[in-house]
N, C-alpha and C positions, 0 to 999 in steps of 0.2 A: 856362119857358125851355128847360130841358134836354130836355124831351120831344120837341121839334122836331128833335133831332139823334140818330140811332141810335148805339148803342154806349155806352161808359162815358164820362161827361162830368160836369163841374160848371160851372154857369153862375151868375153872381152879379153884383150891382151894389151900389153904395154910395149911401147918402143922405148927402150932404155938406152941412155947415153953410153957409148962404147960397147954396147952389147947388140943392139938392134931389136927386131921383133921377137918377143918371147912366145912360148907356146900359149894357146888359149886357156883361159880359166873359165869356170862355170859357177854361177850361183853361190858366191861366197869364197871362192879361192883367192889367194893373194897374187896379184899381178905386180911385177916390179921387184926391186931389191931393197927392202926395208933395212936401213942402217948401214948401207954400203957406200953411201956418198955418190950414188949414180942417179941423177934425176930422170924422171920419165919425161920424154919429149912429146909423146902422143899416146892416146888411148883409142883403140878400135873396139867398138861394141856392136852387138847385134842382139835383138830381142825376138822372142816368140810369145804370142798370147798377150801382147800389150798394145796392139794397133800401131806399133812403130815407136821410134824414139827421136829425140832432138837434143842438141847440145852445142856448147861453145867453150873455148879455152882461153885462159889468160896466160900469156907466155912471158917469161922473165925478161926477154929483150924487147918486146913490142907491145905488150898489153893484150887487150881483147882482140881476137881474130876478127877480121872484117872491120876493125876500128870501133866496135861497140859491143857491149854485153848483149844487146838485143838482136844481133845478127846471127841467129842460130842456123845450124845445118840440121837436116832431118833425114830419116831413113825409115822405110816401111819394115814391117815384120820380116825377119829373115834376111834383111839387107844390112850391109856393114856401114857404120858411121864412124869416120875418123875425126877426132878432135885433137888439135895440137899440130905440131910440125915435125914429123919424123925426119931424122937426119939433120936437123937444123942447128944442133948444139945449143939450143935454147930450152931451158927447163920449163916444165909445166908448173906454174905457180898455183893455179886454181882452175876449176871448171864448173859449169852448170850443165845439168841434164834433166830430162823428164821423159816419161812415157805417156802415150796418148790415152792409155787405159790402165788403171790400177796404180800401184805404188812402186817407186824405185828408191832404194836406200844405198848409201855408200859411206865408206870410211877411208881416210887417207893417212898415210905416214908422211910427215914433213921432216925435212932435213934439219941440220944444225942443232941436233939434240932435242927437237920438239917431240918427235915420236907420233904415235897413233892419236888421232883426234876422236871426238865423239861422233858416233854414227848419226848421219843426217838422212832424212827421208823427204820425198816429195810425192804427193798424191794427186792424180788427175782430178780436176774439179775443185781442189782446195785452193786457198789463197795463202802463200803462193803455191803453184802446182809443180814447181821445180825444186831441185835441191842444189845447194852450193857447197863445194868442198875446196879446201885449201885457203890460201891467203892472197887476195888481190891487193897487195900493198907494195911498199918500196923496200922491204927487207930482202935478204938474199935467200930466204927459205923457199924450197921447191918441193914438189911431190915426188917421193921415191917409190911409193907403193900405193895400191888401191884395192879395195874389196867392194864388189857390187852385188846387190840382190834385188829381185823383183818379187 
């Protein structure tokens, strides 16, 4: 997705329960269905000008993918990274992501009347160098929409 656009970009799309994969969003567009009660099950993202990206998802039914928050998946610039479980009927409660060069920022819309959260950012070389969005807890709240920027 991002490889088709020169410069520094992040492209992403959401896999929404009962909808499937939505059209890609770029650099600040809203992916998902804020306020409609449809959880995101997965996010596919692709970056350009960041030396690649990494991430992991916390699923409503099973917790962190790979059994640990530290088991991240990665993708080079222009390659797609999918975090979450598309088609699983399990909502995405939280996710962590980072870029290998520069800063990535995100905001999420949480279900159950919570709404939009505060934008979070992670900068390569900082402590921590990743961003965390959502709630990795025992509540029933899940992510319904996401906005990303690099």
